[in-house]
C-alpha positions as CSV (number, residue, x, y, z in Angstrom):
1,M,9.6,12.5,-8.2
2,I,6.1,13.0,-9.4
3,T,5.4,15.9,-12.5
4,P,2.6,18.0,-12.0
5,K,0.6,16.1,-14.0
6,Q,0.8,12.8,-12.4
7,R,0.2,15.0,-9.1
8,A,-2.6,16.8,-10.8
9,Y,-4.0,13.0,-12.1
10,L,-3.6,11.8,-8.0
11,R,-5.1,14.7,-6.7
12,K,-8.9,13.2,-9.0
13,L,-7.7,10.3,-8.0
14,V,-7.6,11.1,-3.4
15,H,-10.5,12.9,-3.3
16,D,-12.8,9.6,-3.2
17,L,-10.2,7.7,-0.7
18,E,-11.3,7.8,3.0
19,P,-7.8,9.0,5.3
20,I,-7.3,4.8,6.4
21,F,-4.6,6.1,9.7
22,Q,-4.5,8.9,11.8
23,V,-1.6,10.6,13.5
24,G,-3.0,11.6,17.5
25,K,-0.8,12.4,20.5
26,S,1.8,10.1,19.8
27,G,2.7,11.6,16.4
28,I,4.8,9.6,14.3
29,T,6.8,6.6,15.6
30,P,8.0,3.4,13.7
31,E,5.0,1.1,14.0
32,L,3.2,3.5,12.2
33,V,5.8,5.0,9.6
34,Q,6.1,0.8,9.1
35,A,2.1,0.4,9.1
36,I,2.2,3.6,6.2
37,D,4.4,1.8,3.9
38,E,3.1,-1.2,3.9
39,A,0.0,0.2,3.1
40,L,1.8,2.2,-0.2
41,E,3.3,-0.8,-0.9
42,A,-0.3,-2.6,-1.3
43,R,-2.5,0.8,-2.5
44,E,0.2,3.2,-3.6
45,L,-2.1,6.0,-2.6
46,I,-3.1,7.0,1.0
47,K,-4.6,9.2,2.3
48,V,-3.6,10.2,6.7
49,T,-5.4,12.2,9.1
50,V,-3.9,14.2,11.7
51,L,-5.7,14.8,15.0
52,K,-6.3,17.8,16.5
53,I,-4.5,16.8,19.6
54,C,-1.2,16.0,17.7
55,E,1.0,18.6,18.7
56,E,3.1,18.8,15.9
57,D,1.1,20.2,12.4
58,V,-0.2,18.9,9.6
59,R,2.7,20.0,6.7
60,S,5.1,19.0,9.4
61,V,3.5,15.6,8.9
62,C,3.7,15.0,5.9
63,E,7.2,15.9,5.2
64,K,8.3,13.7,7.8
65,V,6.4,10.4,6.8
66,T,6.8,11.0,3.3
67,S,10.4,11.6,4.2
68,R,10.3,8.1,6.1
69,T,9.2,6.5,3.7
70,H,10.4,7.5,0.3
71,S,6.9,8.6,-0.4
72,D,5.7,11.8,-2.3
73,P,3.3,14.4,-1.2
74,V,-0.4,14.3,-3.5
75,L,-1.9,17.0,-1.8
76,V,-2.5,18.2,1.8
77,I,-5.8,20.1,3.1
78,G,-7.4,21.2,6.9
79,H,-5.3,18.0,8.7
80,K,-5.3,15.5,6.4
81,F,-2.6,14.5,3.4
82,S,-2.9,12.8,0.9
83,I,1.0,10.5,-0.9
84,Y,1.6,8.4,-3.2
85,R,5.0,5.5,-3.7
86,A,4.6,3.1,-6.7
87,A,4.6,-0.3,-5.9
88,A,6.4,-3.5,-7.4
89,N,3.9,-3.9,-8.9
90,P,1.6,-0.7,-9.9
91,K,-2.0,-1.1,-9.5
92,L,-2.0,2.9,-10.7
93,E,-0.9,4.3,-14.4
94,L,0.1,7.2,-14.2
95,P,-0.1,9.7,-17.5
96,Q,3.6,9.9,-18.8
97,K,6.6,12.0,-17.7
């Protein structure tokens, strides 16, 4: 679990990131969850776009992805959300708790 101070720091970092995944009509598939899990291990902080053709809303997609990848939500705005999970060898240094 990340603190509000850490979340604020991550929000600054996520601003410049481009989305690397899109959730579309097929929704959250096991393949998508696995790919997001691998990306979190490599990058720690990622941004995902939920397309308008997706049957679920952005917040519910974010909740499902974070629960399945054991990550923390950072930011949900419009059709995009960002999530964070510390890697085994952390690349990002968060402010102390």
